[in-house]
C-alpha positions as CSV (number, residue, x, y, z in Angstrom):
1,M,-79.9,80.0,16.5
2,T,-77.5,78.5,14.1
3,A,-78.0,75.0,12.8
4,E,-75.3,72.4,13.7
5,S,-73.3,70.9,10.9
6,P,-74.3,67.3,10.3
7,K,-71.8,64.7,11.8
8,R,-69.9,62.5,9.5
9,D,-70.6,58.9,9.8
10,S,-67.3,57.1,9.8
11,Y,-68.8,53.9,8.4
12,S,-70.1,55.8,5.4
13,Q,-66.6,56.7,4.3
14,K,-65.2,55.1,1.1
15,P,-62.3,52.6,1.8
16,R,-58.8,53.9,1.1
17,R,-57.0,52.2,-1.9
18,P,-53.6,50.6,-1.4
19,S,-50.8,52.8,-2.4
20,V,-48.8,52.2,-5.5
21,I,-45.7,51.3,-3.4
22,V,-47.5,48.5,-1.5
23,L,-48.8,47.0,-4.7
24,A,-45.3,47.1,-6.3
25,A,-43.9,45.4,-3.2
26,I,-46.4,42.6,-3.4
27,I,-45.7,42.1,-7.1
28,V,-41.9,42.0,-6.5
29,L,-42.3,39.6,-3.6
30,F,-44.5,37.3,-5.6
31,A,-42.1,37.5,-8.6
32,G,-39.1,36.8,-6.4
33,S,-40.7,33.8,-4.8
34,T,-41.7,32.4,-8.1
35,A,-38.1,32.9,-9.4
36,L,-36.6,31.2,-6.4
37,L,-39.0,28.3,-6.6
38,A,-38.3,27.9,-10.3
39,G,-34.6,28.1,-9.6
40,L,-34.9,25.4,-7.0
41,L,-36.8,23.2,-9.3
42,V,-34.3,23.7,-12.1
43,T,-31.4,22.9,-9.7
44,I,-33.2,19.7,-8.5
45,L,-33.7,18.6,-12.1
46,Q,-30.0,19.4,-12.9
47,R,-28.8,17.4,-9.9
48,K,-31.0,14.5,-10.7
49,Q,-29.6,14.5,-14.3
50,E,-26.1,14.8,-12.9
51,A,-26.7,11.7,-10.8
52,K,-28.1,9.8,-13.8
53,D,-25.2,10.9,-16.1
54,P,-22.1,11.3,-13.9
55,Y,-19.8,11.8,-16.9
56,L,-19.7,12.5,-20.6
57,R,-17.4,10.4,-22.8
58,F,-15.3,12.7,-24.9
59,V,-12.7,10.0,-25.5
60,N,-13.2,6.3,-26.1
61,V,-10.8,4.8,-23.6
62,K,-9.9,1.1,-24.0
63,D,-8.0,-1.7,-22.2
64,N,-4.8,-0.4,-23.9
65,T,-5.3,3.3,-22.8
66,T,-2.7,3.6,-20.1
67,D,-2.2,7.4,-20.2
68,P,-4.3,8.8,-17.4
69,A,-4.5,12.2,-19.2
70,E,-6.8,10.5,-21.7
71,W,-9.1,9.2,-19.0
72,G,-9.0,12.7,-17.5
73,K,-10.9,14.1,-20.5
74,N,-13.9,12.0,-19.4
75,W,-13.4,12.0,-15.7
76,P,-11.8,15.4,-14.8
77,R,-12.7,15.3,-11.1
78,E,-10.9,12.0,-10.5
79,Y,-8.0,12.9,-12.7
80,E,-7.5,16.2,-10.8
81,G,-7.2,14.2,-7.6
82,Y,-4.8,11.7,-9.2
83,L,-2.5,14.6,-10.3
84,R,-2.3,15.8,-6.7
85,T,-0.4,12.6,-5.8
86,V,2.7,14.5,-6.9
87,N,2.3,16.9,-4.0
88,P,4.6,16.3,-1.0
89,S,2.7,15.1,2.0
90,R,4.1,14.0,5.4
91,T,2.8,12.7,8.7
92,K,4.7,12.3,12.0
93,Y,6.0,8.8,10.9
94,G,6.2,8.9,7.2
95,G,5.6,10.3,3.8
96,G,7.6,11.6,0.9
97,A,10.0,14.5,0.5
98,T,9.7,17.5,2.7
99,S,9.3,19.8,-0.3
100,E,8.5,19.5,-4.0
101,G,11.4,18.4,-6.1
102,M,13.2,16.6,-3.3
103,I,13.6,12.8,-3.1
104,P,12.4,11.1,0.1
105,P,14.9,10.5,2.9
106,E,16.6,7.2,3.5
107,K,14.8,5.1,6.1
108,A,18.1,4.1,7.6
109,A,18.7,7.7,8.6
110,S,16.2,7.3,11.4
111,N,16.4,3.5,11.7
112,P,20.1,2.6,11.3
113,W,19.5,-1.1,12.2
114,L,17.9,-1.5,8.8
115,T,21.4,-1.4,7.1
116,R,22.6,-4.2,9.4
117,M,19.5,-6.3,8.9
118,F,19.8,-6.0,5.1
119,A,23.6,-6.6,4.8
120,G,24.3,-8.1,1.5
121,Y,21.0,-7.2,-0.1
122,A,20.1,-4.3,-2.4
123,F,17.9,-2.6,0.4
124,A,21.1,-2.0,2.3
125,I,22.3,0.5,-0.3
126,D,19.1,2.4,-1.0
127,Y,15.8,2.2,0.9
128,R,13.8,5.5,0.9
129,D,10.5,6.6,2.3
130,R,7.4,6.5,0.2
131,R,5.9,9.1,-2.1
132,G,2.6,9.4,-4.0
133,H,1.4,7.1,-6.8
134,A,2.6,9.5,-9.5
135,Y,6.2,8.7,-8.6
136,M,6.0,4.9,-8.3
137,L,7.7,4.3,-11.7
138,T,10.1,7.2,-11.5
139,D,11.4,6.3,-8.1
140,Q,11.9,2.7,-9.0
141,E,13.9,3.6,-12.1
142,N,16.1,6.0,-10.1
143,T,16.8,3.8,-7.0
144,K,20.3,2.3,-6.6
145,R,18.6,-1.0,-6.3
146,T,17.9,-1.1,-10.0
147,K,20.8,1.0,-11.2
148,E,23.6,-0.8,-9.3
149,R,22.0,-4.3,-8.8
150,K,20.5,-6.6,-11.4
151,Q,16.8,-6.9,-11.0
152,P,14.1,-8.9,-12.8
153,G,11.3,-7.5,-15.1
154,S,8.8,-8.7,-12.5
155,C,9.5,-5.6,-10.5
156,L,7.3,-3.7,-13.0
157,H,4.3,-5.7,-12.1
158,C,3.3,-3.2,-9.4
159,H,5.0,0.0,-10.7
160,A,3.8,0.4,-14.2
161,S,0.7,0.1,-16.4
162,I,2.1,-3.1,-17.8
163,M,-1.0,-5.1,-18.6
164,P,-1.0,-4.2,-22.4
165,L,2.6,-5.4,-22.6
166,Y,1.7,-8.7,-20.9
167,R,-1.2,-9.2,-23.4
168,L,1.0,-8.2,-26.4
169,T,3.8,-10.5,-25.4
170,G,1.5,-13.4,-24.6
171,A,-0.2,-13.1,-28.0
172,E,3.1,-13.2,-29.7
173,L,4.3,-16.3,-27.8
174,A,1.0,-18.1,-27.7
175,P,-1.2,-16.8,-30.6
176,K,-3.7,-19.6,-30.4
177,A,-4.2,-19.5,-26.6
178,S,-7.2,-17.9,-24.9
179,P,-6.9,-14.2,-23.7
180,D,-6.4,-15.3,-20.1
181,E,-3.7,-17.8,-21.1
182,Q,-2.0,-15.2,-23.2
183,L,-2.0,-12.8,-20.2
184,Q,-0.4,-15.4,-17.9
185,T,2.2,-16.3,-20.7
186,G,3.1,-12.6,-21.1
187,F,3.3,-12.2,-17.3
188,V,5.8,-15.0,-17.0
189,A,7.9,-14.0,-20.0
190,I,8.3,-10.3,-19.0
191,G,9.1,-11.3,-15.4
192,K,12.1,-13.4,-16.6
193,L,13.6,-10.4,-18.4
194,D,16.2,-8.1,-17.0
195,Y,14.5,-5.0,-15.4
196,W,15.9,-2.6,-18.0
197,E,15.2,-4.8,-20.9
198,A,11.5,-5.1,-19.7
199,S,11.5,-1.3,-19.2
200,V,12.6,-0.7,-22.8
201,R,9.8,-3.0,-24.1
202,L,7.3,-1.1,-21.9
203,E,8.4,2.2,-23.4
204,K,8.3,0.9,-27.0
205,S,4.8,-0.4,-26.4
206,G,3.7,3.2,-25.6
207,N,2.7,2.3,-22.0
208,H,5.5,3.9,-20.0
209,H,3.2,5.2,-17.2
210,P,2.9,4.5,-13.5
211,I,-0.2,2.7,-12.3
212,S,-3.1,4.3,-14.1
213,C,-6.9,4.4,-14.3
214,V,-7.1,1.3,-16.5
215,D,-5.4,-0.9,-13.8
216,C,-8.4,-0.5,-11.5
217,H,-11.4,0.4,-13.7
218,D,-13.1,-1.4,-16.6
219,P,-13.0,1.2,-19.4
220,R,-16.5,0.1,-20.7
221,T,-18.4,0.3,-17.4
222,M,-16.0,2.1,-15.0
223,Q,-16.7,-0.7,-12.5
224,L,-13.8,-1.6,-10.2
225,R,-11.7,-4.6,-11.4
226,V,-8.5,-6.3,-10.6
227,T,-6.0,-6.9,-13.4
228,R,-2.7,-8.0,-11.9
229,P,-2.0,-11.7,-12.5
230,G,-0.1,-11.9,-9.2
231,F,-3.2,-10.9,-7.2
232,I,-5.6,-13.0,-9.3
233,N,-3.5,-16.1,-8.7
234,G,-2.9,-15.2,-5.1
235,I,-6.5,-14.5,-4.1
236,K,-7.6,-17.7,-5.9
237,A,-5.1,-19.7,-3.8
238,L,-6.2,-18.0,-0.6
239,K,-9.9,-18.7,-1.3
240,S,-9.1,-22.3,-2.2
241,H,-7.4,-22.6,1.2
242,E,-10.6,-21.3,2.8
243,G,-12.7,-23.9,0.9
244,I,-13.8,-21.7,-2.1
245,S,-12.8,-23.2,-5.4
246,N,-12.2,-21.4,-8.7
247,Y,-12.6,-18.0,-7.1
248,D,-12.6,-15.1,-9.6
249,P,-12.6,-11.7,-7.8
250,N,-14.0,-9.9,-10.8
251,R,-16.9,-12.2,-10.8
252,D,-17.4,-13.2,-7.2
253,A,-16.3,-10.2,-5.0
254,T,-18.6,-7.6,-3.7
255,R,-18.2,-4.0,-4.6
256,Q,-17.0,-3.2,-1.0
257,E,-14.4,-6.0,-1.3
258,M,-13.2,-4.6,-4.6
259,R,-12.5,-1.3,-2.9
260,S,-9.7,-3.1,-1.1
261,Y,-8.8,-5.7,-3.7
262,V,-7.7,-3.0,-6.2
263,C,-5.2,-1.8,-3.6
264,G,-4.2,-5.4,-2.7
265,Q,-2.9,-5.8,-6.2
266,C,0.3,-4.1,-5.1
267,H,0.2,-3.2,-1.4
268,V,1.1,-6.8,-0.4
269,E,3.8,-9.3,0.4
270,Y,5.1,-11.1,-2.7
271,Y,8.2,-12.7,-4.2
272,C,9.5,-11.0,-7.3
273,G,13.1,-12.3,-7.5
274,P,14.9,-14.0,-10.3
275,K,14.4,-17.6,-9.2
276,A,10.7,-17.9,-9.8
277,T,7.7,-16.2,-11.4
278,L,6.3,-13.5,-9.1
279,F,3.8,-15.0,-6.7
280,F,1.8,-13.9,-3.6
281,P,2.5,-16.5,-0.8
282,W,-1.2,-16.8,0.4
283,N,-1.7,-20.5,0.0
284,E,-1.9,-21.1,3.7
285,G,-3.3,-17.7,4.8
286,L,-2.4,-14.1,5.4
287,K,-0.8,-14.2,8.9
288,V,2.9,-13.8,9.2
289,E,3.5,-17.3,10.4
290,Q,1.2,-18.8,7.7
291,I,3.2,-17.0,5.0
292,E,6.5,-18.1,6.7
293,S,5.3,-21.7,6.7
294,Y,4.5,-21.5,2.9
295,Y,8.0,-20.0,2.3
296,D,9.7,-22.7,4.4
297,N,8.0,-25.5,2.4
298,Y,8.5,-23.8,-1.0
299,K,11.3,-25.2,-3.1
300,F,12.9,-23.5,-6.0
301,E,13.6,-25.4,-9.3
302,D,17.0,-26.4,-8.0
303,G,15.3,-28.0,-5.0
304,H,16.6,-25.5,-2.5
305,R,14.3,-24.0,0.2
306,F,13.0,-20.5,-0.4
307,F,15.1,-17.6,0.6
308,D,15.7,-14.1,-0.7
309,W,19.4,-13.7,0.0
310,K,22.2,-14.9,2.2
311,H,23.0,-12.4,5.0
312,A,26.5,-10.9,4.4
313,E,27.5,-11.1,8.1
314,T,26.2,-14.4,9.2
315,G,25.4,-16.4,6.0
316,A,21.8,-17.0,7.1
317,E,19.3,-17.6,4.3
318,V,16.8,-15.0,5.1
319,I,13.5,-13.6,3.8
320,K,12.8,-10.1,2.6
321,A,9.3,-8.7,3.3
322,Q,7.8,-6.2,0.8
323,H,4.9,-4.0,2.0
324,P,2.2,-6.2,3.5
325,E,-0.5,-3.5,4.1
326,F,-3.3,-5.8,2.7
327,E,-2.3,-8.7,5.0
328,V,-2.0,-6.5,8.1
329,W,-5.2,-4.6,7.4
330,S,-7.0,-7.9,7.2
331,Q,-6.0,-8.7,10.8
332,G,-7.1,-5.3,12.2
333,T,-10.3,-3.9,13.6
334,H,-11.2,-1.9,10.4
335,G,-10.5,-4.8,8.1
336,K,-12.6,-7.2,10.1
337,A,-15.4,-4.6,10.3
338,G,-15.6,-4.4,6.5
339,V,-14.0,-1.0,6.2
340,A,-12.2,-0.9,2.8
341,C,-8.9,0.7,2.0
342,A,-10.6,3.3,-0.2
343,D,-13.0,4.3,2.7
344,C,-10.0,5.9,4.5
345,H,-7.4,6.6,1.8
346,M,-9.8,7.6,-0.9
347,P,-12.9,8.8,1.0
348,Y,-16.0,10.1,-0.9
349,M,-16.5,13.8,-1.5
350,R,-19.5,15.7,-2.8
351,E,-19.6,17.8,-5.9
352,G,-23.2,18.8,-6.6
353,A,-25.2,15.7,-6.7
354,L,-22.1,13.6,-7.5
355,K,-20.4,11.4,-4.9
356,V,-16.8,11.0,-6.0
357,S,-13.9,9.0,-4.5
358,D,-11.0,11.3,-3.8
359,H,-8.2,10.0,-6.0
360,W,-5.6,12.0,-4.1
361,V,-4.5,8.8,-2.4
362,R,-2.9,9.7,0.9
363,S,-2.8,9.2,4.7
364,P,-6.2,9.6,6.4
365,L,-4.4,11.8,8.9
366,L,-4.2,14.4,6.2
367,N,-7.9,14.2,5.6
368,L,-9.5,13.5,9.0
369,N,-12.8,15.2,8.3
370,R,-13.8,12.9,5.4
371,A,-11.6,9.9,6.2
372,C,-12.4,9.4,9.9
373,Q,-15.2,11.7,11.1
374,Q,-17.8,10.0,8.9
375,C,-17.8,7.2,11.5
376,H,-15.8,8.6,14.5
377,H,-17.7,11.7,15.8
378,Y,-14.8,13.2,17.7
379,P,-12.8,16.4,17.2
380,E,-10.0,16.2,14.7
381,E,-7.3,16.9,17.2
382,E,-8.5,14.1,19.5
383,L,-8.6,11.6,16.6
384,K,-5.1,12.6,15.5
385,Q,-3.8,12.2,19.1
386,R,-5.4,8.7,19.3
387,V,-3.7,7.6,16.1
388,E,-0.3,9.1,17.1
389,T,-0.5,7.4,20.5
390,I,-0.8,4.0,18.8
391,Q,2.0,4.9,16.4
392,D,4.3,6.2,19.2
393,R,3.9,3.0,21.2
394,H,4.4,0.9,18.0
395,Y,7.6,2.8,17.0
396,A,9.1,2.3,20.5
397,L,8.5,-1.5,20.3
398,L,9.8,-1.5,16.7
399,T,13.0,0.2,17.8
400,R,13.5,-2.4,20.6
401,A,13.1,-5.1,18.0
402,G,15.7,-3.4,15.8
403,A,18.1,-3.2,18.7
404,A,17.6,-6.9,19.5
405,V,18.4,-7.9,15.9
406,V,21.6,-5.9,16.0
407,D,22.6,-7.6,19.2
408,M,21.8,-10.9,17.7
409,L,24.0,-10.2,14.6
410,D,26.9,-9.0,16.7
411,A,26.7,-12.2,18.8
412,I,26.5,-14.6,15.8
413,K,29.2,-12.7,13.9
414,T,31.5,-13.0,16.9
415,T,30.8,-16.7,17.5
416,K,31.3,-17.4,13.8
417,A,34.7,-15.6,13.8
418,A,35.7,-17.6,16.9
419,G,35.4,-20.8,14.8
420,A,31.9,-22.1,15.5
421,T,31.1,-25.1,13.3
422,E,28.3,-25.2,10.7
423,G,26.3,-27.5,12.9
424,Q,26.7,-25.1,15.9
425,L,25.6,-22.1,13.8
426,K,22.6,-23.7,12.1
427,P,20.1,-23.3,15.0
428,M,21.2,-19.6,15.4
429,L,20.7,-18.9,11.7
430,E,17.3,-20.4,11.8
431,L,16.3,-18.1,14.7
432,Q,17.8,-15.2,12.7
433,R,15.6,-16.1,9.8
434,K,12.5,-16.0,12.0
435,A,13.5,-12.9,13.8
436,Q,14.3,-10.8,10.8
437,W,11.3,-12.0,8.8
438,R,9.0,-10.8,11.6
439,L,10.7,-7.5,12.1
440,D,10.9,-6.8,8.4
441,F,7.2,-7.8,7.9
442,V,6.3,-5.1,10.4
443,A,8.8,-2.4,9.4
444,A,8.0,-2.7,5.7
445,E,4.2,-2.2,6.4
446,N,3.4,1.4,6.0
447,S,0.8,2.2,8.7
448,M,3.3,2.4,11.6
449,G,1.2,0.0,13.5
450,F,-2.2,1.5,12.9
451,H,-3.7,-1.1,10.6
452,A,-3.6,-3.8,13.3
453,P,-1.8,-2.6,16.5
454,Q,-2.3,-5.8,18.6
455,E,-1.3,-8.1,15.8
456,L,1.9,-6.1,15.0
457,A,2.8,-5.9,18.7
458,R,2.5,-9.7,18.8
459,I,4.8,-10.1,15.8
460,L,7.4,-7.7,17.2
461,G,7.3,-9.5,20.5
462,E,8.1,-12.8,18.7
463,S,10.9,-11.1,16.7
464,I,12.5,-9.8,19.9
465,D,12.2,-13.3,21.5
466,F,13.8,-15.1,18.5
467,S,16.6,-12.5,18.4
468,R,17.4,-12.9,22.1
469,Q,17.3,-16.7,21.7
470,A,19.8,-16.6,18.9
471,Q,21.9,-14.1,20.8
472,L,22.0,-16.3,23.9
473,A,22.7,-19.4,21.8
474,A,25.7,-17.6,20.2
475,I,27.1,-16.4,23.5
476,G,26.7,-19.9,25.0
477,T,28.4,-21.5,22.1
478,K,31.3,-19.1,22.3
479,S,31.6,-19.6,26.1
480,A,31.6,-23.4,25.7
481,A,34.3,-23.1,23.0
482,A,36.4,-20.9,25.3
483,I,36.1,-23.5,28.1
484,A,37.0,-26.4,25.9
485,A,40.0,-24.6,24.4
486,P,43.3,-25.3,26.3
487,S,44.8,-22.4,28.1
488,P,48.4,-21.3,27.3
489,S,49.6,-22.7,30.6
490,D,48.1,-26.1,29.8
491,A,49.9,-26.3,26.5
492,Q,52.7,-28.9,26.2
493,P,56.2,-27.3,25.8
494,P,57.8,-27.9,22.4
495,A,60.1,-30.9,22.2
496,P,63.8,-29.9,22.3
497,S,65.3,-29.8,18.8
498,V,68.0,-32.3,18.0
499,K,70.9,-31.1,16.0
């Protein structure tokens, strides 16, 4: 009988050691996790440091540094956006040239009533669509309005980095005055010059640049600031009307207000003709009828009531609106809700830990994701359709108002040719002044109705009403004159001649 082999006890076996491959995998996994964690910590520290030090100063820019390229050495992200304002951009109802290198089209090509409305004024010979900020000085120098018509130096107030020239001129004329007084002195003196004489001085001073970084930013702190004397004087008068005395926007305005005020330095209604120093007509408010009231009560040095030019067809003393985006925005939903110009036209964008304002200033329709969808959580196409619906309706009403003005001009012109007296024409010409002012105020504003749809519809309705009133008055005067005139059959035969 053979002895059975002893059974192996499974619990008495020695444990198997992990293989080399498993150990290596664990080591690699641990090392990788450590590296990822270290990388994350380094990135967090870098982003925190970026947020603390958003820029490095390679160049010491000052109040007289008007060349944006110098600022771009310190703030390349913002400068890159600014450079993009040369790029052609268009929406359904506006924008610059259709391609790079082309000048924008004439507005009268799509709105021929503009030529009739501006008869006798420089805008009748050249009035083109808008382009980016980089072109603001070039386009002004090349328009027929400055080449073929005499214009004042005050036109440069909103088209050039002209503040150093104002300060330099003021210091020469009033060396003992305070810096603020010298600024105002230079502002008045340059405004009185011929446009091209002022332009030569601008170039000789080394500041022949369009609106630049220094016009909106303090070079020491980079805080937003307003620099234009026209705006500083105008906002002070407006706040005084509202019961706030001695208002200084650079001292008293909030940062959010400044994000609109820097734009309101130029995108406004103002007078910049030869008969007075440039001013913003805000003494009674920002609404169209408040500005009109101020103009109606304003007297030039010769005692004559304010007007921009005499209409070539009727002789009416009429008012030319500029580009009242700031005034219209203030009457709209976004303005009343505290939404600033920069929120939509220069929305924030992220670069690492940095939050940077996009300095490619353009229509929000070309940047819906960052300009609109931060607040309006709807698809881009829906937002675009909503805006264009507002603009389509606005343009239809604008076209009706233009047609009404043309009918009014035809009627007054005919009545005048028929021999209407000055006394008979006067009420018609007053109605023409009111109608044209309202239509131009809306047409010159660059949002095609979007900034304040209801307010602009109200203004256009009034324009149409005043135009039709003038038209009916002219037709009635002509009819009355025709009735009063003797017919050929009623005329007495000539007395027989005596030889």
